[in-house]
N, C-alpha and C positions, 0 to 999 in steps of 0.2 A: 427496444420495443416493449419490454415488460415494465418499464418505468412510466409509460404513458398512462395506463390505468391507475397507477399509484398517484400520479400528479392530478389526474381528474378527480380522485377522491379528496384532494385538498382544495382544488379550485376548478371552476368550469370555464375559465377564460382561456380560449385556445391560443392566444398570443403568449401567455405565460407558459403554457404547456410546450409549445414549439420552441421558444427561446431557451427554456430550461433544458430540454433535451439536446438542442444544438450546443449549448455551452458544456453540457456534460460530455458529449461526444468529442468536442474539441479539447477539453481538458484531459480526457482519457488518452487521446492521441498524443498530446504533448507529454503526458506522464509516461507513456510507453517509450517514446524516443529518449526521454531523459533517463529512464531506468535501463534501457538497452545500451545506451552510451556509458552509463556508470557501471554496468555489469562487466564490460570489457576491462575496466580499470580496477574494479573492486572484485577481488577473487571470491570472497565469501558472501557477497550481496545476494546471490540467488538462494543460498541456504538461509540467510536471515529473512528474506521475503517468504520462503516456504514456512518458516517457523511462525511468522506473523499470520499467514493464511490459515495455518492449522489452529492458531489461537482464536482467530475470528470465527472460524467454523465451529470450534468448541464452544465459544461464547454464544453463538446463535443456537446451538443445540441445547444449551443449558438455560436459555432465556426464561422458560417457564418455571424452572427450579430456583435459579439464582440470578438476580439482577446485579450485574457488575457496574459500579460507577464509572463514568466516562474518564475520570482522571486516572483510574487504574489502567484502563485500556490504552489511553494515550501514553502513560508512563511506560507501559510494557513495550509499546511500539517504538518509542524513542530510545529506550534502553537497548532493545535488540538491534536497531539500526546503528546506534552508537558503538556497540560491541563489534558488530560486523565491520563497521568502517575502521575501527582501530585495528582489528585483526587483519583486515585487508591491507592496511598501510604497512603493518609489520611484515606481512607476507611479501608485499612488493619490494620492500627494502631488502629483505633477506634474499629474495629471489634475484633481485637486480645485482646484489653484491656477488652472488655465486656465479653469475653468467659472465662477469667481466674478467 
């Protein structure tokens, strides 16, 4: 709901506003189910996503003081997701071996 005024600031075409919001809702729904399915297999994924959310919140708070380039943000997010995926794979292999 809060993105509708933001889109109207960019364009006044109601078709673009409606389709952009519909695509965003469908994309968020698909992303939720993807992450919920991955969270059951990846033990450390919720911690990684928490770190990413804290980073994004910190970045938003510091926007007036420091402008971070996009490549640094993207690199940090990819790095955190990669580390959590590797640690989760190691955890699942170790956990699977101890239960057999």
